[in-house]
Steps between C-alpha positions, in 0.01 A plus 500: 500500500330783684120467536238758594122541507316827448128540566312810392243656274518576131314773311341247266389251767222504755664260746852483637768313310817324611822501304782254552851613413822308450816707500284816469328374186124446511427140404146436628186707560208363700155658494151414617297715262261223397431363848783246494876525482652540156870484432685677222858414409723777368749461221815496704864468404542190714252231395580252781424535869498250788143370520498463879599866545245625245220298663601630845483860377168447323358367828640798696361744243150351502501483880589870511226587250252305716612686813461839335162412351369411848599844631307690231 
């Protein structure tokens, strides 16, 4: 499995969002629009992922969002 994280802005969001991809398919979006992190799961082809890897990537994504928020 190939994993990737993308952090950026979206036209319909005020704050940055993070997207987690597995094999180039977006599976998770993380936002902080309401003052706390919210996670959205996409309908993906593969419905099973290794929990330890997903948790690691969620932590990396939220750490990156925190870093970028501090530089605003």
